[in-house]
N, C-alpha and C positions, 0 to 999 in steps of 0.2 A: 647622634647621627649613625654611629656604628651599630647600635641596637636596631635602628630602623632598617638598615641594610640587611642585617641578619634576619630580622623578622620577615621582611619582604621575600628574601631568598627561601626561607622555610615555607612560607605561604605558597609561593609559586611551585616549589617542589611538591608540596602536598597536593595541590590541585592537579598537577600533571600525573601524579600517581593515581589519583581517584579516576581521572578520565581514562587512563590506560587500563585500569582494572575493569572498567565498564564495557570496553570494546570486546566484541566477539572475535574469536579466532577466524582468520580469513579462510581457512580450509574447511570450516564447518559447513556441512550441507544441510539444507532445509528442504523438506518435501513441499513441492508446489503443485497445485492442480490448476489446469487451464479449463475454463468454462466459457462457452459462448452464450450470451443472453440476448434475447430479442428485446429491443427498446422501442416502445410505442410512444408517440407524442413528439418526437423530434422533427422539426420542420426547417431548421436553419443551423448555421454554424454556432450561433449563440446557444442553442439547445445542446449541441455537442459539447461546448465548453462547460455548460452547467452539469451535464452528466459526468464529464471527466473530473470536474471539481469535486463532485459528490463521491465518486469512486476513490479519488485521491485521499479523502479524509477517513476512509474506512480502514480501521486497524487490521492488518493482515493482508490487505490488497497490495501485491508486489508490483504489478504492471498492468496496463490496460491499453486497449486500442478501440476507440469508438468510431464507427463508420456510419455516417448519415445516410448514404445511398443504400446500404444494406439494412439499415435500421437495427443494427446490432452492436454489441460490445463484447470483445474478447478480453477476458479477465484472468490474470494469473494471481492466485492467492494461496496463502499459507493455511491449510485446513486445520492446523492447531489453533489458529486465532479466529477464523471466520469460515463460514460455509456458504453455499449458493443461496440457501433460503434466507440467511441473514442479509446477504447482499440485496436480494429482492426486497426484503422488509425495509431496508434503509431508504428505498424510494417511495414508500407509502406516504401519501400526503404531498407528493410532488406532482408536477404535470406529466411525469413519465411513468409508464407501466413497464417494469423490467421483469421478464420471465426467463427462466432457465430453458435452454434448448437441450436436446437429448445428448449432444456430444460432450465428453469430458475426458481429459487426458491427465495422467500423473507423470511427474518427473522429479528428479532431484536437481536442485539449483545450487550452484556454488555461491556461497555467501561472499559478497563483495565488500 
């Protein structure tokens, strides 16, 4: 029983060290670009949900806002992981045509 207690304590401590080592420092800043995309083919809230789900699965997409009335999506992404053309390409073969609009802004975002 004593050995089981020691073994479980060591295991828990080891796992907590591994998780802590993988966390990013909170003060690390990442470069984020904001791009507006025209989204054709959205006709209802279910379409908005589908576009949001797809955006949420793209590695490097940090934040997004899809607007049915405007037919657009404003996307914040990490350019080290993804770019506007790759985001457009993710929607190939879906009912939605996503194309980059001319506006783009860069900013630094505090890692949370």
